[in-house]
C-alpha positions in Angstrom: 285.7 260.9 106.5 286.7 259.7 102.7 288.7 262.5 101.0 289.6 262.8 97.5 292.5 260.4 97.3 290.1 257.5 98.7 287.6 258.4 96.2 289.8 258.2 93.3 291.3 254.8 95.0 287.6 253.4 94.6 287.5 254.3 91.1 290.5 252.8 90.4 289.5 249.6 92.1 285.9 250.0 90.6 287.5 249.8 87.0 290.1 246.7 88.1 287.6 244.5 89.5 285.2 245.1 87.2 287.1 244.9 84.1 285.9 242.5 81.4 283.0 241.3 83.8 279.4 241.8 82.1 276.2 242.8 84.7 273.1 241.6 84.3 269.4 242.4 85.4 267.9 245.0 88.1 269.8 247.5 90.1 268.5 246.7 93.6 268.8 248.9 96.4 268.5 248.3 100.1 265.2 248.5 101.7 266.4 251.0 104.6 268.3 253.8 102.6 266.5 256.8 101.6 268.4 257.9 98.3 266.2 257.7 95.1 265.7 253.6 93.2 267.9 253.1 90.3 265.4 252.3 87.7 267.6 250.2 85.4 267.4 246.8 84.0 269.5 245.4 80.7 270.5 241.5 80.1 273.7 242.8 79.7 275.8 245.8 80.5 279.1 246.8 81.6 280.1 249.2 84.6 283.2 252.2 84.6 284.3 254.7 86.8 285.7 258.2 86.9 286.5 260.4 89.9 286.7 264.2 90.0 287.3 265.4 94.0 285.3 264.3 96.5 282.7 262.8 93.7 282.7 259.7 91.9 280.8 259.0 88.9 279.6 255.4 87.7 278.3 254.6 83.9 276.3 252.0 83.3 276.7 250.9 79.7 274.2 248.4 77.7 276.0 246.2 75.8 273.4 245.2 73.1 269.7 246.7 72.0 266.6 244.8 71.3 265.5 243.6 68.1 263.4 246.3 66.1 264.5 249.4 68.0 265.8 252.4 66.0 267.4 254.5 68.4 268.8 257.0 65.6 265.1 258.3 64.8 264.8 260.1 67.6 262.7 258.3 70.2 262.5 259.9 73.3 263.6 257.8 76.3 260.6 256.9 77.7 259.7 255.1 74.0 262.6 253.5 74.3 262.6 251.8 77.8 259.0 250.5 76.5 260.7 248.7 73.5 263.0 247.2 75.8 266.1 249.6 75.2 267.8 250.4 78.1 270.1 254.1 77.6 273.5 254.4 79.8 273.1 255.8 82.8 275.2 257.8 85.3 275.1 257.7 89.0 276.9 260.1 91.0 278.3 259.0 94.5 278.7 261.2 97.3 280.6 259.2 100.5 279.7 261.5 103.5 281.4 259.8 106.5 282.1 256.1 106.1 280.9 255.3 102.1 283.1 252.9 100.3 282.7 250.3 97.4 283.2 246.4 97.4 282.9 243.5 95.3 281.6 240.4 97.1 280.1 236.9 96.5 276.1 237.9 95.7 275.5 234.9 98.6 277.7 236.8 101.2 276.7 240.6 100.7 278.2 243.0 103.2 276.4 244.2 105.7 274.9 247.9 104.9 275.6 247.6 101.6 272.7 250.0 99.9 273.0 249.8 95.9 274.2 246.6 94.4 275.0 245.7 90.6 275.2 241.6 90.0 276.8 240.0 87.0 275.6 237.6 84.9 278.5 234.9 85.5 277.4 231.8 87.5 277.3 232.1 90.8 276.6 235.4 90.3 278.8 238.3 92.4 278.0 241.8 93.3 279.5 245.3 93.6 278.0 247.4 96.1 278.2 250.3 97.5 278.2 250.0 101.4 277.9 252.8 104.1 277.2 252.1 107.5 276.5 255.8 109.0 274.3 256.4 105.5 275.1 259.7 105.1 276.6 259.0 101.5 274.5 259.8 98.7 273.5 258.9 94.9 271.7 261.3 92.3 270.4 258.9 89.3 271.6 260.6 86.0 274.0 262.8 88.0 276.4 265.4 87.1 279.3 267.0 88.6 277.8 269.2 91.4 278.5 272.8 89.5 279.3 274.8 92.9 282.5 272.4 93.0 286.0 273.5 91.7 288.3 271.6 89.7 289.7 268.6 91.2 292.9 269.2 93.0 294.3 265.9 92.1 293.5 265.4 88.2 292.6 269.0 87.3 296.1 271.0 89.4 296.2 273.9 86.4 292.5 274.5 86.9 292.3 274.6 90.4 295.1 277.1 91.0 294.1 279.7 88.7 290.7 279.1 90.4 292.1 280.0 94.1 294.0 282.4 93.0 291.6 284.4 90.6 289.0 284.6 93.4 291.0 285.8 96.5 288.1 288.6 96.8 285.3 285.7 97.2 284.7 286.0 101.1 285.5 282.5 101.5 289.1 283.9 101.8 287.9 286.1 104.8 288.0 283.0 107.1 291.1 281.2 109.1 293.2 279.0 106.2 292.1 275.8 107.9 288.4 276.5 107.4 289.0 277.8 103.9 290.7 274.6 102.5 287.5 272.7 103.1 285.7 275.1 100.9 285.2 272.4 97.9 284.2 275.3 95.7 288.1 275.9 95.5 289.3 272.8 97.2 287.5 270.2 95.7 289.3 267.3 96.9 290.8 268.5 100.2 289.2 267.2 104.1 289.8 267.3 107.4 293.5 264.8 107.6 294.9 266.5 104.4 294.3 270.0 105.6 296.3 268.9 108.7 299.4 267.4 107.1 299.7 270.3 104.4 299.5 273.1 107.0 302.1 271.2 108.9 304.4 270.8 106.6 304.5 274.5 105.6 304.3 275.4 109.4 301.5 278.1 108.9 299.4 278.5 112.2 296.1 277.3 111.3 294.3 280.3 112.0 295.9 282.7 110.0 293.4 284.8 107.5 293.9 282.6 104.1 293.7 285.5 102.0 296.8 286.9 103.9 298.5 283.1 103.2 297.2 282.7 99.8 298.0 286.6 98.6 301.6 285.9 99.0 301.7 282.9 96.3 300.9 285.8 93.9 304.1 287.7 94.0 306.4 284.7 94.6 309.8 284.8 93.1 310.2 283.6 89.4 312.3 281.2 88.5 315.6 282.0 86.7 315.1 281.3 83.1 318.5 280.1 82.8 317.9 277.1 85.3 317.2 273.5 83.5 313.8 271.7 83.6 315.2 269.2 86.2 316.9 272.5 88.5 313.2 273.7 88.1 311.6 270.5 89.3 314.0 270.1 92.1 313.6 273.7 93.5 309.8 273.1 93.8 309.8 270.0 95.1 312.2 271.1 98.1 310.1 274.7 98.4 306.2 273.7 97.2 303.8 276.5 97.7 300.4 275.6 99.7 298.6 275.2 96.5 300.8 272.7 95.0 301.1 270.8 98.3 297.2 270.3 97.7 298.1 268.5 95.0 301.2 266.5 96.1 300.0 265.3 99.3 296.7 263.7 98.1 298.9 261.9 95.4 301.3 260.7 97.8 298.2 258.9 99.8 297.2 257.8 95.8 300.7 256.4 95.6 300.5 254.6 98.7 297.4 252.5 97.7 295.4 250.5 100.2 292.7 252.4 102.2 290.5 249.2 101.9 290.8 249.4 97.5 294.4 247.4 97.4 294.8 244.0 98.4 293.6 242.6 101.4 296.8 243.3 103.3 296.7 243.7 107.5 299.6 246.6 107.0 297.4 248.9 104.9 296.0 251.2 108.0 299.5 250.8 109.7 301.3 252.1 106.4 298.9 255.2 106.2 299.3 256.0 110.3 303.0 255.9 109.3 302.3 257.8 107.2 300.7 260.9 109.0 302.5 263.7 110.5 300.2 266.1 112.4 296.6 264.6 112.1 295.8 262.5 115.4 299.2 262.3 116.2 300.8 262.1 119.4 302.2 265.5 120.4 300.0 267.6 118.2 297.3 269.5 119.3 294.1 269.5 118.7 291.2 272.8 118.3 287.5 273.3 117.0 287.2 275.7 114.3 284.3 278.1 113.2 282.5 275.0 111.9 283.1 272.8 114.6 285.6 270.8 113.0 288.7 269.1 114.6 292.0 270.5 113.3 295.0 269.2 114.4 298.5 271.4 114.5 301.6 271.6 116.2 302.3 274.3 118.7 305.1 276.4 117.8 305.5 278.8 120.8 305.5 278.0 124.6 301.9 277.3 126.0 302.1 277.8 129.9 301.7 275.0 131.6 297.9 274.0 132.4 296.3 271.3 135.0 295.6 268.5 133.4 291.8 268.4 133.6 291.1 272.2 132.6 293.9 271.6 129.7 291.7 269.0 128.8 288.4 270.5 128.7 289.1 273.7 126.8 290.7 272.0 124.1 287.9 269.5 123.3 285.4 273.1 123.4 287.7 275.8 122.1 286.8 278.0 119.0 288.3 280.2 117.0 286.8 282.6 118.7 287.9 282.2 122.1 291.1 280.0 121.3 293.2 282.6 123.8 290.8 282.7 126.3 292.5 279.9 127.7 296.1 281.1 128.6 294.7 284.5 129.8 292.7 282.3 132.4 295.9 280.9 133.7 297.9 284.3 133.2 295.5 286.0 135.3 295.9 283.0 138.1 299.0 283.3 137.9 299.2 287.3 138.2 296.5 286.7 141.2 298.9 284.6 143.0 302.1 287.0 142.3 299.9 290.4 143.7 298.7 287.9 146.9 302.6 287.2 147.4 303.4 291.0 147.5 300.6 292.2 149.5 301.3 292.8 153.4 300.1 290.9 155.5 297.5 292.9 157.5 296.5 289.5 160.1 299.9 289.0 160.7 300.8 292.3 161.6 297.0 292.7 164.0 298.7 289.6 165.5 301.9 291.2 166.6 300.4 294.2 167.8 297.9 292.3 169.6 300.5 289.9 171.4 302.9 293.2 172.6 299.5 294.8 174.4 298.5 291.8 175.9 300.6 291.9 179.0 299.2 295.4 179.8 295.9 294.1 179.7 296.2 290.8 181.0 297.3 292.4 184.7 295.0 292.3 187.3 292.9 295.2 188.3 294.2 295.5 191.6 297.9 296.2 190.2 296.5 298.6 187.9 295.0 300.6 190.7 298.0 300.5 193.1 300.2 301.7 190.2 297.4 304.4 189.8 297.6 305.5 192.8 301.3 305.7 193.6 301.7 308.0 190.2 299.4 310.4 192.0 300.9 310.4 195.2 304.2 310.8 193.5 302.8 314.0 191.8 301.8 315.4 194.7 305.1 315.4 196.9 307.0 316.6 193.7 304.5 319.7 193.5 304.5 320.7 197.0 307.9 322.2 197.7 307.2 324.1 194.7 304.3 325.9 196.4 306.9 326.8 199.2 308.8 328.6 196.9 306.4 330.2 195.6 305.5 332.0 199.1 308.8 332.6 200.6 309.5 334.8 197.3 
């Protein structure tokens, strides 16, 4: 999913490819797109772009006006459009899962190009908004969404102040991994950025967000005797979470590429090499409370699990039940240990039965002879005693 760095790189890309170009005619929308029509038409206009967090704004500015129009006399937009005068228009884009901009020849429009701006030159070229999943949105005469906070990249000081000033907000009752996706406070941070930020600081992803951020309010102040260069060096060596929310996206921007640089095959390879945690082999992943996958490093030893059990638990585990797998494994191990200590009553019964078996298996005739022998012996020993009694 495109995050803050990708949208900023998209705005830079638009300003680069559209520099010096004049666009003309209508703005075309694909038939399958459910986004609104862009009712803009001009003989000559230019395009510029700016970004803020996870939003990008395109401004369409006409270069000339039709004759006999007096825009300074308070005419409304409808009257001016009837006389052929087109006002500048802002279009605000949100990329969704797969939005991007491409600049190609009009004869070879990319697939899923849902909005197209054509140049006046011949042969025509086109700036296209491409979105294969169609989750992206644009807003005609749009503005920055008011419920989005300052941009983590371009408005760092305002971003930091907005977070620390509002720590009582219920958004910070959640785990830090979920709070980082809240665009009201972390405008521009997405799934791969939160994983990389938490990994670098070794912060457990399900730690309470308020607990993590309140510590930043009480951080030690640097000594006033330090030089500016030393202060900068200390900050770079020991950044806090909010500083990394700015620094990590800026690393992606400085790396370039991401589909907006020169067409090099190593763009994706450079980004994958830059990643230290997100989708990196050896890292663990769990689902957070919103169903999003968070990647992190295990800092404590985890009991061994069977491959079948561990894979299924890791895919469906949620925040409320992330310890269930450990408890099940420990319960199974305890049961095995208890079973090992438990006396084997079955083997005892077998042993006693085997000891009694010779008597039980003796023939009936032998048992009778033994019984009669005992009786006769008893009679013989008893007789002399009776005679002694009589003699006395």
